[in-house]
C-alpha positions in Angstrom: -73.9 31.5 -13.2 -77.2 32.9 -12.0 -77.1 35.3 -14.9 -77.1 32.5 -17.3 -80.0 30.8 -15.5 -82.0 34.0 -15.7 -81.3 34.4 -19.4 -82.4 30.7 -19.9 -85.6 31.4 -17.9 -86.4 34.4 -20.0 -85.8 32.4 -23.2 -88.1 29.7 -21.9 -90.8 32.2 -21.2 -91.0 33.0 -25.0 -94.4 32.0 -26.3 -93.2 31.0 -29.7 -90.3 28.8 -28.8 -89.9 25.9 -31.2 -89.0 22.3 -29.9 -85.5 22.6 -31.2 -84.9 25.7 -29.1 -86.5 24.0 -26.1 -84.0 21.2 -26.4 -81.1 23.7 -26.5 -82.4 25.5 -23.5 -82.7 22.2 -21.5 -79.1 21.3 -22.5 -77.9 24.7 -21.4 -79.8 24.4 -18.1 -78.2 21.0 -17.4 -74.8 22.4 -18.2 -75.3 25.4 -15.9 -76.4 23.1 -13.1 -73.4 20.9 -13.6 -71.1 23.9 -13.3 -73.1 25.1 -10.2 
């Protein structure tokens, strides 16, 4: 849902995100888009 996308966007905005977290965020974004 849009709330999940907003949460992902907020997480992606964190300045100290490590690559592993970035990968997890990208997977979550793809899953969210697949579900619409």
